[in-house]
VOLUM-655734 format. One record per atom (N, C-alpha, C, CB): atom name; residue in one letter; x, y, z. Coordinates in pm, whole numbers. Glycine has a CB too. Layout:
<atoms>
['CA' 'a' [X Y Z]] ...
</atoms>
This chain:
<atoms>
['N' 'm' [-3501 6550 6541]] ['CA' 'm' [-3484 6408 6566]] ['C' 'm' [-3430 6336 6442]] ['CB' 'm' [-3617 6347 6609]] ['N' 'r' [-3480 6372 6325]] ['CA' 'r' [-3437 6307 6202]] ['C' 'r' [-3288 6330 6176]] ['CB' 'r' [-3521 6359 6082]] ['N' 'g' [-3237 6451 6198]] ['CA' 'g' [-3095 6480 6180]] ['C' 'g' [-3008 6399 6274]] ['CB' 'g' [-3069 6628 6202]] ['N' 'w' [-3054 6381 6395]] ['CA' 'w' [-2982 6303 6495]] ['C' 'w' [-2971 6157 6449]] ['CB' 'w' [-3052 6311 6634]] ['N' 'l' [-3079 6101 6396]] ['CA' 'l' [-3080 5964 6348]] ['C' 'l' [-2987 5947 6228]] ['CB' 'l' [-3223 5921 6310]] ['N' 'v' [-2986 6043 6137]] ['CA' 'v' [-2896 6038 6021]] ['C' 'v' [-2751 6039 6069]] ['CB' 'v' [-2923 6157 5925]] ['N' 'g' [-2721 6119 6169]] ['CA' 'g' [-2585 6125 6224]] ['C' 'g' [-2541 5991 6280]] ['CB' 'g' [-2576 6231 6332]] ['N' 'i' [-2629 5923 6349]] ['CA' 'i' [-2597 5791 6405]] ['C' 'i' [-2571 5691 6293]] ['CB' 'i' [-2711 5741 6497]] ['N' 'v' [-2653 5692 6190]] ['CA' 'v' [-2636 5600 6078]] ['C' 'v' [-2502 5624 6010]] ['CB' 'v' [-2751 5616 5976]] ['N' 'i' [-2463 5751 5992]] ['CA' 'i' [-2334 5783 5930]] ['C' 'i' [-2220 5733 6017]] ['CB' 'i' [-2321 5935 5907]] ['N' 'l' [-2227 5755 6147]] ['CA' 'l' [-2121 5709 6237]] ['C' 'l' [-2108 5557 6238]] ['CB' 'l' [-2147 5759 6378]] ['N' 'v' [-2219 5487 6240]] ['CA' 'v' [-2215 5341 6239]] ['C' 'v' [-2156 5291 6107]] ['CB' 'v' [-2357 5282 6259]] ['N' 'g' [-2193 5352 5996]] ['CA' 'g' [-2138 5314 5866]] ['C' 'g' [-1988 5338 5861]] ['CB' 'g' [-2206 5390 5755]] ['N' 'a' [-1941 5450 5914]] ['CA' 'a' [-1798 5480 5914]] ['C' 'a' [-1721 5383 6002]] ['CB' 'a' [-1773 5624 5961]] ['N' 'a' [-1779 5343 6112]] ['CA' 'a' [-1712 5249 6202]] ['C' 'a' [-1696 5111 6139]] ['CB' 'a' [-1789 5237 6333]] ['N' 'n' [-1787 5074 6051]] ['CA' 'n' [-1782 4943 5987]] ['C' 'n' [-1704 4943 5856]] ['CB' 'n' [-1920 4894 5962]] ['N' 'a' [-1663 5058 5807]] ['CA' 'a' [-1591 5067 5681]] ['C' 'a' [-1448 5016 5698]] ['CB' 'a' [-1590 5212 5629]] ['N' 'd' [-1391 4966 5588]] ['CA' 'd' [-1252 4923 5590]] ['C' 'd' [-1164 5044 5620]] ['CB' 'd' [-1211 4856 5457]] ['N' 'p' [-1058 5024 5700]] ['CA' 'p' [-970 5136 5730]] ['C' 'p' [-891 5177 5606]] ['CB' 'p' [-874 5100 5844]] ['N' 'a' [-856 5305 5602]] ['CA' 'a' [-774 5354 5491]] ['C' 'a' [-635 5292 5501]] ['CB' 'a' [-765 5510 5492]] ['N' 'p' [-579 5255 5386]] ['CA' 'p' [-446 5194 5390]] ['C' 'p' [-340 5291 5443]] ['CB' 'p' [-407 5145 5250]] ['N' 'n' [-242 5234 5511]] ['CA' 'n' [-125 5309 5555]] ['C' 'n' [-22 5297 5444]] ['CB' 'n' [-69 5255 5692]] ['N' 'k' [48 5405 5413]] ['CA' 'k' [151 5399 5311]] ['C' 'k' [282 5359 5377]] ['CB' 'k' [165 5535 5237]] ['N' 'l' [350 5263 5316]] ['CA' 'l' [478 5214 5366]] ['C' 'l' [576 5216 5249]] ['CB' 'l' [465 5069 5428]] ['N' 'e' [680 5299 5260]] ['CA' 'e' [781 5307 5155]] ['C' 'e' [909 5242 5204]] ['CB' 'e' [806 5454 5113]] ['N' 'v' [971 5164 5116]] ['CA' 'v' [1097 5096 5149]] ['C' 'v' [1181 5090 5021]] ['CB' 'v' [1071 4952 5208]] ['N' 'e' [1312 5104 5038]] ['CA' 'e' [1403 5092 4924]] ['C' 'e' [1443 4946 4907]] ['CB' 'e' [1528 5183 4943]] ['N' 'v' [1480 4910 4784]] ['CA' 'v' [1530 4776 4757]] ['C' 'v' [1653 4753 4846]] ['CB' 'v' [1565 4756 4604]] ['N' 'g' [1653 4642 4917]] ['CA' 'g' [1764 4607 5005]] ['C' 'g' [1757 4667 5144]] ['CB' 'g' [1890 4649 4942]] ['N' 'k' [1663 4758 5168]] ['CA' 'k' [1646 4820 5300]] ['C' 'k' [1530 4756 5373]] ['CB' 'k' [1624 4973 5287]] ['N' 't' [1528 4773 5505]] ['CA' 't' [1424 4714 5588]] ['C' 't' [1356 4822 5672]] ['CB' 't' [1482 4605 5679]] ['N' 'v' [1224 4812 5683]] ['CA' 'v' [1146 4900 5771]] ['C' 'v' [1060 4812 5861]] ['CB' 'v' [1057 4999 5688]] ['N' 'e' [1022 4868 5975]] ['CA' 'e' [939 4795 6071]] ['C' 'e' [815 4877 6105]] ['CB' 'e' [1019 4762 6199]] ['N' 'r' [704 4809 6130]] ['CA' 'r' [581 4874 6173]] ['C' 'r' [521 4794 6288]] ['CB' 'r' [480 4887 6056]] ['N' 'd' [485 4864 6394]] ['CA' 'd' [417 4806 6509]] ['C' 'd' [275 4769 6465]] ['CB' 'd' [415 4906 6632]] ['N' 'v' [239 4644 6482]] ['CA' 'v' [105 4599 6444]] ['C' 'v' [28 4543 6563]] ['CB' 'v' [114 4494 6334]] ['N' 'g' [72 4579 6684]] ['CA' 'g' [0 4539 6805]] ['C' 'g' [-3 4390 6826]] ['CB' 'g' [-140 4591 6802]] ['N' 'v' [-123 4335 6832]] ['CA' 'v' [-140 4191 6857]] ['C' 'v' [-173 4114 6729]] ['CB' 'v' [-250 4168 6960]] ['N' 'l' [-168 4182 6614]] ['CA' 'l' [-204 4116 6489]] ['C' 'l' [-105 4007 6453]] ['CB' 'l' [-213 4218 6376]] ['N' 'r' [-156 3904 6387]] ['CA' 'r' [-74 3791 6343]] ['C' 'r' [-106 3760 6199]] ['CB' 'r' [-96 3667 6433]] ['N' 'g' [-6 3722 6124]] ['CA' 'g' [-24 3682 5985]] ['C' 'g' [-31 3801 5891]] ['CB' 'g' [-149 3600 5971]] ['N' 'y' [4 3778 5765]] ['CA' 'y' [-6 3884 5664]] ['C' 'y' [-23 3820 5527]] ['CB' 'y' [119 3976 5666]] ['N' 'f' [-73 3898 5433]] ['CA' 'f' [-93 3854 5295]] ['C' 'f' [-72 3975 5206]] ['CB' 'f' [-235 3792 5274]] ['N' 'c' [6 3959 5099]] ['CA' 'c' [29 4068 5004]] ['C' 'c' [-19 4027 4865]] ['CB' 'c' [179 4106 5000]] ['N' 'd' [-72 4124 4790]] ['CA' 'd' [-117 4097 4654]] ['C' 'd' [-2 4050 4566]] ['CB' 'd' [-182 4222 4594]] ['N' 'd' [116 4112 4580]] ['CA' 'd' [234 4072 4502]] ['C' 'd' [350 4047 4598]] ['CB' 'd' [272 4181 4397]] ['N' 'p' [359 3926 4652]] ['CA' 'p' [462 3897 4751]] ['C' 'p' [604 3894 4695]] ['CB' 'p' [433 3766 4816]] ['N' 's' [620 3901 4563]] ['CA' 's' [754 3898 4505]] ['C' 's' [830 4030 4526]] ['CB' 's' [746 3867 4357]] ['N' 'l' [760 4136 4565]] ['CA' 'l' [823 4267 4582]] ['C' 'l' [896 4283 4714]] ['CB' 'l' [720 4375 4569]] ['N' 'i' [858 4203 4814]] ['CA' 'i' [915 4218 4948]] ['C' 'i' [943 4082 5011]] ['CB' 'i' [820 4297 5037]] ['N' 't' [1024 4085 5114]] ['CA' 't' [1028 3973 5208]] ['C' 't' [978 4033 5339]] ['CB' 't' [1175 3907 5221]] ['N' 'a' [903 3957 5413]] ['CA' 'a' [845 4011 5536]] ['C' 'a' [837 3902 5642]] ['CB' 'a' [705 4070 5510]] ['N' 'd' [827 3948 5766]] ['CA' 'd' [814 3857 5879]] ['C' 'd' [747 3931 5992]] ['CB' 'd' [954 3801 5923]] ['N' 'l' [685 3859 6081]] ['CA' 'l' [629 3917 6204]] ['C' 'l' [715 3869 6320]] ['CB' 'l' [478 3876 6224]] ['N' 'v' [763 3962 6399]] ['CA' 'v' [844 3930 6516]] ['C' 'v' [782 3999 6637]] ['CB' 'v' [993 3973 6497]] ['N' 't' [816 3953 6755]] ['CA' 't' [762 4012 6877]] ['C' 't' [873 4081 6954]] ['CB' 't' [694 3904 6965]] ['N' 'h' [850 4208 6988]] ['CA' 'h' [940 4287 7071]] ['C' 'h' [860 4341 7189]] ['CB' 'h' [1006 4405 6990]] ['N' 'n' [898 4304 7311]] ['CA' 'n' [829 4354 7431]] ['C' 'n' [678 4336 7424]] ['CB' 'n' [861 4501 7451]] ['N' 'd' [633 4216 7390]] ['CA' 'd' [490 4181 7385]] ['C' 'd' [411 4255 7277]] ['CB' 'd' [428 4208 7518]] ['N' 'v' [480 4309 7177]] ['CA' 'v' [414 4376 7065]] ['C' 'v' [464 4313 6936]] ['CB' 'v' [440 4531 7067]] ['N' 'n' [373 4282 6845]] ['CA' 'n' [413 4226 6716]] ['C' 'n' [458 4339 6623]] ['CB' 'n' [297 4146 6652]] ['N' 'v' [566 4311 6552]] ['CA' 'v' [624 4408 6459]] ['C' 'v' [634 4341 6323]] ['CB' 'v' [766 4459 6508]] ['N' 'w' [584 4412 6220]] ['CA' 'w' [592 4363 6083]] ['C' 'w' [721 4418 6024]] ['CB' 'w' [466 4406 5998]] ['N' 'v' [812 4329 5985]] ['CA' 'v' [943 4366 5933]] ['C' 'v' [941 4342 5782]] ['CB' 'v' [1058 4285 6002]] ['N' 'v' [964 4449 5703]] ['CA' 'v' [952 4442 5557]] ['C' 'v' [1083 4484 5493]] ['CB' 'v' [835 4530 5507]] ['N' 't' [1133 4403 5399]] ['CA' 't' [1253 4436 5322]] ['C' 't' [1216 4443 5174]] ['CB' 't' [1365 4330 5346]] ['N' 'g' [1260 4550 5108]] ['CA' 'g' [1233 4565 4965]] ['C' 'g' [1316 4470 4882]] ['CB' 'g' [1259 4709 4922]] ['N' 'v' [1254 4405 4783]] ['CA' 'v' [1323 4310 4696]] ['C' 'v' [1335 4365 4555]] ['CB' 'v' [1250 4175 4694]] ['N' 'k' [1223 4416 4500]] ['CA' 'k' [1226 4475 4366]] ['C' 'k' [1125 4589 4360]] ['CB' 'k' [1195 4368 4257]] ['N' 'v' [1151 4682 4269]] ['CA' 'v' [1070 4804 4256]] ['C' 'v' [927 4770 4214]] ['CB' 'v' [1134 4900 4153]] ['N' 'g' [832 4834 4279]] ['CA' 'g' [692 4816 4247]] ['C' 'g' [605 4852 4366]] ['CB' 'g' [664 4671 4203]] ['N' 's' [476 4824 4356]] ['CA' 's' [386 4851 4468]] ['C' 's' [287 4737 4483]] ['CB' 's' [311 4986 4448]] ['N' 't' [247 4715 4605]] ['CA' 't' [151 4609 4637]] ['C' 't' [72 4650 4759]] ['CB' 't' [224 4473 4660]] ['N' 'q' [-37 4587 4780]] ['CA' 'q' [-117 4612 4901]] ['C' 'q' [-108 4488 4989]] ['CB' 'q' [-266 4646 4865]] ['N' 'c' [-82 4511 5118]] ['CA' 'c' [-68 4400 5213]] ['C' 'c' [-165 4420 5328]] ['CB' 'c' [78 4390 5265]] ['N' 'r' [-217 4310 5375]] ['CA' 'r' [-308 4308 5490]] ['C' 'r' [-237 4232 5602]] ['CB' 'r' [-447 4242 5454]] ['N' 'v' [-222 4297 5716]] ['CA' 'v' [-159 4233 5831]] ['C' 'v' [-269 4200 5931]] ['CB' 'v' [-49 4325 5896]] ['N' 'g' [-281 4074 5965]] ['CA' 'g' [-385 4026 6055]] ['C' 'g' [-453 3905 5995]] ['CB' 'g' [-489 4137 6084]] ['N' 'd' [-522 3831 6079]] ['CA' 'd' [-592 3713 6029]] ['C' 'd' [-742 3744 6018]] ['CB' 'd' [-568 3592 6123]] ['N' 'h' [-818 3644 5980]] ['CA' 'h' [-961 3665 5954]] ['C' 'h' [-1046 3672 6081]] ['CB' 'h' [-1012 3554 5867]] ['N' 't' [-985 3658 6199]] ['CA' 't' [-1063 3655 6322]] ['C' 't' [-1074 3791 6393]] ['CB' 't' [-1004 3556 6416]] ['N' 'r' [-1002 3891 6343]] ['CA' 'r' [-1004 4024 6406]] ['C' 'r' [-976 4130 6302]] ['CB' 'r' [-902 4033 6522]] ['N' 'p' [-998 4256 6335]] ['CA' 'p' [-966 4363 6239]] ['C' 'p' [-820 4357 6197]] ['CB' 'p' [-998 4501 6300]] ['N' 'a' [-791 4407 6079]] ['CA' 'a' [-655 4402 6024]] ['C' 'a' [-608 4542 5987]] ['CB' 'a' [-648 4309 5902]] ['N' 'l' [-479 4554 5962]] ['CA' 'l' [-421 4677 5908]] ['C' 'l' [-390 4652 5761]] ['CB' 'l' [-292 4719 5987]] ['N' 'v' [-418 4752 5678]] ['CA' 'v' [-389 4742 5535]] ['C' 'v' [-279 4843 5503]] ['CB' 'v' [-518 4768 5449]] ['N' 'f' [-177 4796 5432]] ['CA' 'f' [-64 4881 5395]] ['C' 'f' [-51 4887 5243]] ['CB' 'f' [66 4830 5459]] ['N' 'd' [-35 5009 5188]] ['CA' 'd' [8 5027 5051]] ['C' 'd' [159 5030 5057]] ['CB' 'd' [-53 5158 4985]] ['N' 'v' [223 4923 5010]] ['CA' 'v' [369 4911 5018]] ['C' 'v' [428 4953 4883]] ['CB' 'v' [412 4765 5055]] ['N' 'v' [517 5053 4887]] ['CA' 'v' [584 5102 4768]] ['C' 'v' [732 5073 4785]] ['CB' 'v' [558 5255 4744]] ['N' 'v' [787 4993 4693]] ['CA' 'v' [930 4961 4695]] ['C' 'v' [997 5048 4590]] ['CB' 'v' [956 4807 4668]] ['N' 'k' [1095 5126 4634]] ['CA' 'k' [1167 5220 4547]] ['C' 'k' [1307 5168 4520]] ['CB' 'k' [1172 5360 4610]] ['N' 'a' [1366 5218 4411]] ['CA' 'a' [1505 5182 4380]] ['C' 'a' [1597 5233 4489]] ['CB' 'a' [1547 5240 4243]] ['N' 'a' [1704 5159 4516]] ['CA' 'a' [1802 5201 4616]] ['C' 'a' [1871 5329 4570]] ['CB' 'a' [1907 5088 4641]] ['N' 'r' [1904 5415 4664]] ['CA' 'r' [1969 5543 4629]] ['C' 'r' [2115 5524 4605]] ['CB' 'r' [1949 5646 4738]] 
</atoms>
């Protein structure tokens, strides 16, 4: 019984933990898109590295990111009213 209870506590803790960041790589001057479902809004630690926008395609929100200068930042897509996606954004030099 004790092992079963410990398993439930571990599962509940994992469900409440922040999700692991998704890695997003983009070159300076290039654009990438990520499906973010119904999420709205975004915030980046260093917004000078990218330009970004949220657009809707076929009832799905898409986060559109363009690299501006080399560096890395962490961005959270979503508002404070629902779970969000976290992205580690790495901007690389153009090839």
